[in-house]
C-alpha positions in Angstrom: -26.3 34.2 8.5 -24.8 32.2 5.7 -23.6 28.6 6.1 -21.0 27.1 3.7 -21.6 23.5 2.7 -18.0 22.9 3.4 -18.5 23.1 7.2 -19.5 19.5 7.3 -16.2 17.7 6.8 -15.9 14.1 5.9 -14.0 12.0 8.4 -11.2 9.7 7.4 -9.8 7.1 9.8 -6.3 5.9 8.8 -5.0 2.6 10.3 -1.3 1.9 9.9 -0.5 5.6 10.1 3.2 5.3 10.7 4.0 3.2 7.6 5.2 4.6 4.3 1.7 4.6 2.7 -0.1 5.7 5.9 2.1 8.8 6.1 1.2 9.9 2.6 -2.5 9.2 3.0 -2.6 11.4 6.1 -0.7 14.2 4.4 -3.1 14.1 1.5 -6.2 14.4 3.5 -4.8 16.9 5.9 -4.2 19.1 2.9 -7.8 18.8 1.8 -10.1 21.2 3.7 -13.1 18.9 3.2 -11.7 16.2 5.4 -11.0 15.6 9.1 -8.3 13.0 9.8 -7.8 10.5 12.6 -4.7 8.3 12.6 -3.8 5.2 14.4 -1.0 2.6 14.5 0.6 0.3 17.0 3.5 2.8 17.8 3.2 4.9 20.9 3.3 8.2 19.1 3.1 9.7 15.6 6.0 11.6 13.9 3.9 14.8 13.8 2.3 16.0 17.1 -0.3 18.1 15.2 -2.0 14.9 13.8 -5.0 13.6 15.7 -3.4 10.2 16.6 -3.9 7.3 19.0 -1.9 4.2 19.6 -4.2 1.2 18.6 -3.4 -2.4 18.1 -5.8 -3.6 15.4 -5.5 -7.2 16.6 -7.5 -6.1 19.7 -11.2 -6.2 18.9 -12.5 -4.0 21.7 -9.8 -1.4 21.2 -10.6 -1.2 17.4 -14.3 -0.9 18.1 -14.0 1.8 20.7 -11.6 3.9 18.7 -13.7 3.7 15.5 -16.9 4.5 17.4 -15.3 7.5 19.2 -14.2 9.1 15.9 -17.2 7.9 13.9 -15.6 8.1 10.5 -17.2 8.2 7.1 -14.2 6.3 5.7 -11.7 3.9 7.1 -8.5 3.5 5.1 -6.5 0.4 6.2 -2.9 0.7 5.3 -1.8 -1.6 8.2 -0.3 -4.9 7.4 2.4 -7.5 8.4 4.3 -7.2 5.1 7.5 -9.3 5.8 6.9 -12.0 3.3 9.6 -14.4 4.6 8.9 -13.9 8.3 5.2 -14.6 7.6 6.2 -18.3 7.0 7.4 -18.7 10.6 5.4 -15.9 12.4 2.1 -17.2 11.0 0.0 -16.4 14.0 1.1 -12.7 14.1 0.7 -12.4 10.3 -2.8 -13.8 10.5 -3.8 -11.6 13.4 -2.7 -8.4 11.7 -3.6 -9.1 8.1 -6.9 -11.0 8.7 -8.3 -10.5 12.2 -7.4 -6.8 12.1 -9.3 -6.4 8.9 -12.3 -8.3 10.3 -12.4 -6.0 13.4 -12.1 -2.8 11.3 -14.8 -4.0 8.9 -17.1 -5.0 11.8 -16.9 -1.5 13.2 -17.3 0.0 9.7 -20.5 -2.0 9.2 -22.0 -0.9 12.5 -21.5 2.9 11.8 -22.0 2.6 8.0 -18.5 3.7 7.2 -16.9 2.8 3.9 -13.7 0.8 4.2 -10.8 1.0 1.8 -8.3 -1.8 2.2 -4.9 -2.3 0.5 -4.1 -5.7 -0.9 -1.4 -7.1 -3.2 -0.5 -8.8 -6.5 0.9 -11.6 -4.3 -2.6 -13.1 -4.2 -1.7 -14.4 -7.7 0.9 -17.1 -8.5 2.8 -15.1 -11.0 2.6 -17.6 -13.8 0.6 -15.6 -16.3 0.7 -11.9 -15.3 0.0 -9.1 -15.6 -3.4 -9.6 -14.0 -6.8 -7.9 -14.2 -9.3 -7.8 -11.4 -11.2 -10.9 -12.7 -8.1 -13.2 -12.7 -8.3 -16.1 -10.3 -6.1 -15.8 -7.2 -3.7 -18.5 -6.3 -1.4 -17.4 -3.4 2.0 -19.0 -3.1 3.1 -18.2 0.4 1.6 -17.6 3.8 1.7 -13.8 3.5 -0.1 -14.1 0.2 -2.7 -16.4 1.8 -3.4 -13.9 4.6 -3.9 -11.1 2.1 -6.4 -13.1 0.1 -8.1 -14.1 3.3 -8.3 -10.4 4.2 -10.1 -9.7 0.9 -12.5 -12.5 1.6 -13.1 -11.3 5.2 -14.2 -7.9 3.8 -16.4 -9.5 1.1 -18.5 -11.3 3.8 -18.4 -8.6 6.4 -21.5 -6.8 5.3 -19.5 -3.5 5.3 -19.3 -1.2 2.3 -15.7 -1.7 1.0 -13.1 -1.3 -1.7 -10.0 -3.4 -2.1 -7.1 -1.8 -3.9 -4.5 -4.3 -5.1 -1.0 -2.9 -5.6 2.6 -3.9 -6.1 6.2 -2.8 -5.5 5.6 0.5 -3.7 8.1 3.2 -3.8 8.0 6.9 -3.0 9.0 9.9 -0.9 7.8 8.9 2.6 9.5 11.2 5.2 10.0 8.7 8.0 10.8 5.1 8.5 13.0 2.7 6.5 14.0 3.6 3.0 11.9 2.4 0.1 13.4 0.5 -2.8 14.5 3.5 -4.8 16.2 5.2 -1.8 17.9 1.9 -0.9 19.3 1.5 -4.4 20.5 5.2 -4.5 22.1 5.0 -1.1 23.8 1.7 -1.7 25.2 2.7 -5.1 26.4 6.1 -3.8 28.3 4.2 -1.0 29.8 1.9 -3.7 28.1 -1.2 -2.4 27.4 -4.1 -4.7 23.7 -5.0 -4.8 22.2 -8.2 -6.1 18.9 -7.7 -7.9 16.5 -10.3 -9.3 15.9 -10.3 -13.1 13.0 -12.7 -13.1 10.4 -10.8 -10.9 8.3 -8.6 -13.2 5.7 -6.1 -12.1 4.6 -2.5 -12.5 6.2 -0.6 -9.5 3.7 1.7 -7.9 4.6 5.3 -7.0 3.3 5.9 -3.5 1.4 9.1 -4.4 -0.4 7.2 -7.3 -1.8 4.8 -4.7 -2.8 7.7 -2.5 -4.5 9.2 -5.6 -6.3 5.8 -6.1 -7.5 5.9 -2.4 -8.7 9.5 -2.7 -10.6 8.8 -5.9 -12.1 5.7 -4.5 -13.5 7.9 -1.7 -14.5 10.6 -4.0 -16.5 8.4 -6.4 -17.6 6.0 -3.6 -16.6 2.9 -5.7 -17.1 -0.6 -4.3 -15.3 -3.8 -5.2 -11.7 -4.6 -6.3 -9.4 -2.2 -8.3 -5.8 -2.7 -9.4 -3.6 0.3 -8.6 -0.2 0.1 -10.2 2.4 2.0 -12.2 2.4 2.8 -15.9 5.5 0.6 -16.7 5.7 -3.2 -16.5 9.4 -4.0 -15.9 11.7 -6.5 -14.1 13.2 -5.6 -10.8 16.6 -5.6 -12.3 15.7 -3.3 -15.2 14.0 -1.0 -12.7 17.3 -0.8 -10.8 19.2 0.0 -14.0 16.7 2.8 -14.7 17.2 4.2 -11.2 21.0 4.1 -11.6 20.8 5.8 -15.0 18.5 8.5 -13.7 20.7 9.3 -10.7 24.0 8.9 -12.7 25.2 6.0 -10.6 27.6 3.1 -11.3 25.6 0.3 -12.9 28.5 -2.1 -12.7 27.7 -2.4 -9.0 24.3 -4.0 -9.9 24.5 -7.8 -10.0 21.9 -9.7 -12.0 20.6 -12.8 -10.2 17.5 -15.0 -10.2 15.0 -15.4 -7.4 16.1 -19.0 -6.8 19.6 -17.7 -6.0 18.2 -16.0 -2.8 16.9 -19.2 -1.2 14.1 -17.3 0.5 11.6 -19.1 2.8 8.6 -17.8 0.8 7.9 -18.3 -2.8 7.4 -15.1 -4.9 5.1 -14.6 -7.9 7.5 -14.0 -10.8 5.6 -12.9 -13.9 3.2 -10.6 -12.2 2.0 -7.0 -12.4 -1.4 -5.4 -12.4 -3.6 -4.2 -15.3 -5.0 -0.8 -14.2 -7.6 -0.2 -17.0 -10.6 -0.6 -14.7 -9.2 2.0 -12.3 -8.3 4.3 -15.2 -11.8 4.1 -16.6 -13.9 4.1 -13.4 -11.8 6.1 -11.0 -10.1 8.4 -13.5 -6.8 7.0 -12.2 -3.7 8.4 -13.9 -0.5 6.6 -13.0 2.9 8.2 -13.6 5.6 6.6 -15.7 8.7 5.5 -13.6 10.8 8.4 -14.9 8.1 10.9 -14.0 7.9 9.4 -10.5 11.7 9.4 -10.0 11.8 13.0 -11.0 9.1 13.9 -8.4 11.0 11.9 -5.7 14.3 13.6 -6.6 12.7 17.0 -6.3 11.0 16.3 -3.0 13.8 14.5 -1.2 16.7 16.3 -2.8 18.2 12.9 -3.7 
């Protein structure tokens, strides 16, 4: 009787399954015969009944522990986060519970069963005075959201668990469910002849969702520890990115109003001159980011935009 080495599947536990990134991570690993996937999020049910899913609040320690121990994963991918930057200024307790305590509980469970944890962080850990940044740059978070994300990295660092932190910025891509991403929002707004106000002084390298998924998959494949930047190929202002989207989809650019971040009077400060240098990931993870135009083409094909 012959046994295939493929019989023993690696187990991936995805937290934050219902979000834009969570959906794509699940899709990726479901399509790989070498993996078994377990998904969780705070919502009662998942969009697809065929996915092995459980409603779990990651701010509840016992619930996290029991769920992780039951599935006994080789890898935990944490895509869960409280990402509303402005609300984080007022809803501090909730932001801290999800972004820091949730990470602590997942890491604690990961350490006990010797699972490797992949955690998603952000360029917001930097102050945006001198970007783009590499992994060795000194963090200096501006707002409360940014502080929770840096604290989550530090929580992992001292947890004793095997871990990788992937920092990213300005995510966009073809998630099937949930609120529209930046690209879809721009396309929908301009098609409806709505004027949109876009900041010209926030600079980054927008990250195609599937590039970040590629980064996660390669982190798992190569079992890399530490911090890696995962971002797009092009460093560009939010305003210029919007013009690029309008050009690509043949939409009316006169509806795009150029403004400055200060004009928005937002509760939380944003890093302005930001972006992430991805050379370390390209070298050590064989990470290959798309250009913005390549990513828009892929989105257009998949979503029939």
